[in-house]
C-alpha positions as CSV (number, residue, x, y, z in Angstrom):
1,M,42.2,25.3,109.7
2,T,39.0,25.9,111.5
3,L,39.3,29.3,113.4
4,T,37.6,29.2,116.9
5,Q,37.4,32.5,118.7
6,D,38.1,32.1,122.4
7,D,39.7,34.0,125.4
8,T,43.6,33.7,124.0
9,A,45.7,36.3,123.1
10,P,44.6,38.3,119.7
11,A,46.6,38.0,116.4
12,L,49.9,39.0,116.0
13,P,50.9,42.2,114.1
14,I,51.3,41.8,110.6
15,R,55.0,41.9,110.5
16,A,55.5,39.7,113.6
17,A,53.2,37.3,111.8
18,H,55.1,37.1,108.5
19,R,58.2,36.8,110.5
20,S,56.7,34.0,112.3
21,G,55.6,32.0,108.9
22,R,59.6,31.7,108.2
23,S,61.0,31.6,112.0
24,L,58.2,29.9,113.7
25,D,59.3,27.9,117.0
26,W,57.6,24.7,116.4
27,D,57.8,23.3,119.8
28,G,55.4,26.2,120.6
29,V,52.5,25.1,118.4
30,Q,50.3,22.8,120.6
31,P,46.9,21.2,119.9
32,W,44.0,22.1,122.3
33,F,40.8,20.1,122.2
34,Q,37.2,21.1,121.9
35,P,34.8,18.0,123.0
36,I,32.1,16.9,120.4
37,V,29.2,15.4,122.2
38,A,25.9,13.3,121.7
39,L,22.7,16.0,121.9
40,G,20.8,13.0,123.0
41,D,22.6,12.2,126.5
42,G,25.4,14.5,126.3
43,A,28.2,11.8,126.2
44,V,31.5,12.7,124.6
45,A,31.8,11.3,121.3
46,G,35.0,12.9,119.9
47,L,37.5,15.9,120.0
48,E,38.7,18.0,117.8
49,A,42.4,19.5,117.9
50,L,42.8,22.9,117.2
51,A,46.1,24.8,117.0
52,R,47.4,27.2,119.6
53,L,50.8,29.2,119.5
54,R,52.6,29.5,122.9
55,R,55.0,32.5,122.2
56,P,58.1,32.9,124.2
57,G,57.0,34.6,127.7
58,G,54.1,32.3,127.6
59,R,51.6,34.5,125.7
60,L,49.1,32.3,123.9
61,V,47.8,33.0,120.2
62,A,44.9,31.9,118.9
63,P,44.9,30.3,115.1
64,G,43.9,33.6,113.4
65,G,46.9,35.2,114.5
66,F,49.4,32.7,113.0
67,V,47.8,29.9,110.8
68,P,46.9,32.0,107.9
69,C,50.7,33.1,107.7
70,I,52.0,29.8,107.7
71,E,49.3,29.0,104.9
72,R,50.7,31.9,102.9
73,T,54.4,31.1,103.2
74,G,53.8,27.2,102.2
75,R,54.0,25.5,105.5
76,S,50.6,24.0,106.0
77,A,52.3,20.5,105.7
78,Q,54.6,21.4,108.8
79,L,51.8,22.6,110.8
80,A,50.0,19.3,109.8
81,E,52.7,17.5,110.7
82,R,53.2,19.2,114.2
83,M,49.8,19.0,115.1
84,L,49.7,15.2,114.2
85,A,52.5,13.9,115.9
86,T,51.7,16.0,119.4
87,T,47.9,14.4,118.6
88,L,49.2,11.0,118.2
89,D,51.8,11.1,121.2
90,L,48.9,12.0,123.5
91,L,46.9,9.2,122.0
92,A,49.5,6.7,122.2
93,D,50.2,7.6,126.3
94,G,46.9,7.4,127.0
95,T,46.2,11.0,127.6
96,L,43.4,10.7,124.9
97,P,40.8,8.2,124.7
98,V,41.4,5.9,121.8
99,D,37.7,4.6,121.7
100,L,35.5,7.7,120.9
101,P,32.6,6.9,118.5
102,L,33.6,10.1,116.5
103,G,37.7,9.8,117.1
104,I,39.9,12.7,117.4
105,S,39.6,15.1,114.6
106,I,42.5,16.7,112.5
107,N,42.2,19.6,109.9
108,L,43.8,19.3,106.9
109,P,43.6,22.1,104.0
110,L,42.4,21.1,100.7
111,D,46.1,21.1,99.1
112,L,47.3,18.5,101.5
113,L,44.4,16.1,101.5
114,L,44.7,16.1,97.7
115,D,48.3,15.3,97.9
116,P,48.7,11.5,96.9
117,G,51.3,11.1,99.3
118,T,49.1,12.0,102.4
119,P,47.5,8.5,103.0
120,G,50.6,6.9,103.5
121,W,52.4,9.6,105.4
122,L,49.1,9.5,108.0
123,R,49.3,5.8,107.6
124,A,53.0,5.7,108.7
125,A,52.8,8.4,111.2
126,C,50.1,6.1,113.1
127,A,52.0,2.8,112.7
128,R,55.2,4.9,114.7
129,H,53.0,5.8,117.4
130,G,51.1,2.5,117.7
131,V,48.0,4.0,116.8
132,A,45.2,2.9,114.6
133,P,43.7,4.8,111.8
134,P,40.5,4.9,112.6
135,C,41.2,6.7,116.1
136,L,41.6,9.8,113.5
137,V,39.1,11.9,111.6
138,V,40.5,14.3,108.9
139,E,38.7,17.3,108.4
140,L,38.5,19.1,105.0
141,T,39.0,22.6,105.7
142,E,37.1,25.5,104.2
143,S,40.2,27.8,103.1
144,Q,40.4,26.6,100.0
145,P,37.4,26.2,97.1
146,V,37.1,22.8,95.7
147,A,37.6,22.8,91.9
148,D,38.2,19.4,91.0
149,L,35.5,16.9,92.6
150,A,36.7,14.2,90.9
151,R,40.3,14.0,92.3
152,L,38.8,15.1,95.7
153,A,36.7,11.8,95.6
154,L,40.0,9.6,94.8
155,A,42.1,11.5,97.5
156,V,39.0,10.9,100.0
157,T,38.4,7.0,98.8
158,A,42.2,6.7,99.3
159,L,42.2,8.1,102.9
160,R,38.9,5.8,103.7
161,T,40.7,2.7,102.2
162,E,43.7,3.3,104.6
163,G,41.1,3.0,107.4
164,F,40.6,7.1,108.3
165,A,37.6,8.7,108.6
166,V,37.2,11.9,106.7
167,A,34.5,14.8,107.4
168,I,33.4,18.0,105.5
169,D,33.9,20.8,108.0
170,D,32.4,24.3,107.7
171,A,29.4,23.3,105.7
172,G,26.3,25.6,105.0
173,S,27.9,28.4,103.2
174,D,27.7,26.8,99.7
175,L,24.2,24.5,99.6
176,P,24.9,23.5,96.1
177,G,28.5,23.0,96.6
178,D,28.3,21.1,100.1
179,L,25.3,18.6,98.6
180,R,28.1,17.9,95.7
181,L,30.5,17.2,98.3
182,L,27.9,15.0,100.3
183,A,27.9,12.6,97.0
184,L,31.8,11.9,97.8
185,P,32.6,9.2,100.3
186,F,32.6,11.4,103.4
187,S,32.2,9.6,106.7
188,A,30.5,12.6,108.7
189,L,29.3,16.3,107.8
190,K,30.0,19.2,110.0
191,L,27.5,22.2,109.9
192,D,29.6,25.6,110.1
193,K,28.9,27.7,113.7
194,D,27.9,30.8,111.7
195,L,24.9,28.7,109.6
196,V,24.1,27.3,113.4
197,R,23.7,30.9,114.7
198,L,22.0,32.3,112.0
199,A,19.4,29.2,111.6
200,L,18.4,29.9,115.5
201,R,18.8,33.5,116.1
202,P,15.9,35.7,115.3
203,G,16.9,38.0,112.2
204,P,16.4,38.6,108.3
205,V,18.3,35.6,107.0
206,R,16.9,33.2,109.9
207,D,14.3,31.1,107.0
208,D,17.3,31.0,104.7
209,A,19.6,29.5,107.1
210,A,17.1,27.0,108.7
211,R,16.5,25.8,105.2
212,R,20.2,25.3,104.3
213,L,20.6,23.7,107.7
214,A,18.1,21.3,107.2
215,A,18.7,20.3,103.9
216,L,22.2,19.8,104.8
217,A,20.8,17.4,107.6
218,A,18.3,15.6,105.5
219,E,21.0,14.8,102.8
220,A,23.5,13.5,105.5
221,A,20.5,11.5,107.2
222,R,19.9,9.9,103.7
223,R,23.5,8.8,103.3
224,D,23.8,7.6,107.0
225,L,26.4,10.2,107.7
226,P,26.5,11.7,111.5
227,V,26.2,15.5,111.5
228,I,27.7,17.7,114.3
229,A,26.3,21.1,114.8
230,E,29.6,23.8,115.7
231,G,28.5,26.9,117.6
232,I,26.4,25.8,120.4
233,E,26.2,28.6,122.6
234,T,23.4,28.0,124.8
235,E,21.1,25.1,126.1
236,E,18.4,26.4,123.8
237,D,20.9,25.7,120.9
238,W,21.1,22.5,122.4
239,L,17.5,21.5,122.6
240,A,16.8,23.2,119.2
241,L,19.0,21.3,117.0
242,R,18.2,17.9,118.9
243,R,14.3,18.9,117.9
244,D,15.9,19.2,114.3
245,G,17.3,15.6,114.2
246,I,21.1,16.9,114.8
247,T,22.9,13.9,116.7
248,Y,26.2,16.0,117.8
249,G,27.5,19.1,118.7
250,Q,30.2,21.4,119.9
251,G,30.2,24.9,121.0
252,F,31.2,27.3,124.0
253,W,28.3,26.2,126.0
254,I,29.6,22.8,126.2
255,A,33.2,23.6,126.2
256,R,35.8,26.1,125.0
257,P,39.2,24.3,123.3
258,M,41.4,23.4,126.2
259,P,44.8,21.7,126.6
260,S,44.8,18.2,127.1
261,P,45.5,17.9,131.1
262,A,42.4,20.2,131.1
263,L,40.3,17.4,129.8
264,P,39.5,15.2,132.9
265,A,38.4,18.3,135.1
266,W,36.2,19.5,132.4
267,S,34.7,15.9,131.9
268,R,33.9,15.6,135.4
269,A,32.4,19.3,135.6
270,W,30.3,18.4,132.5
271,S,28.9,14.9,133.7
272,G,27.2,17.0,136.5
273,R,25.5,19.6,134.2
274,R,25.1,17.9,130.8
275,P,21.3,17.4,129.7
276,R,19.9,14.5,130.1
277,L,16.6,14.2,128.2
278,P,14.5,11.2,127.4
């Protein structure tokens, strides 16, 4: 699960975190949504679902405070089921749009993506909610290294066959490995926010980061894959990435993750301040 730093509460203490992995109130796990927009005109192109935990008493915990312990205690599938079901509920009742060009992104760890039962489980969940698979994007998260490209290729192909888009998330830390992943039938590439920041900020590794960013963007363009840059923090970031040929972006300058009821107000505010470039 992609970890996004925002103004939610800090991580749980270690003991509490381990207890939450075993006795977590799953009703408290909520998807918050961070918009993805086109860098050309600012139009909303997609949403990424990010996990939040509402503790008794109302305190909100960011993913770093509970997702790692869920993964350590073998409950990644339960987390994914909760996030998927709640997101599909919001799609089915019209709270979330079903016609976004990049869809609604759901993060899955590698072991769950590789599970042969995952495509059928996702298809069945969509059918129960009356949601078409193309509305969803499965994002392969960075929490586990990829050791078997052939097996991953089969898993991605199975998901694509069912109609789901599949994106590489957090690309940029391992250029050779990321370029190998791009040879698989993925449908989008997301550039890691740390790579984006390093490539856009003065510093000793700026040139190397910019080189990696350009290489990934060029290979994705060669394969006709959309590229989404995470970590856009200023309008200058927006303009620089647009000049570099990046077509989509997300980050705090655009919007922080928010609960679904906040999306309409954000959309109205964003329409008044988003860049309108020729």
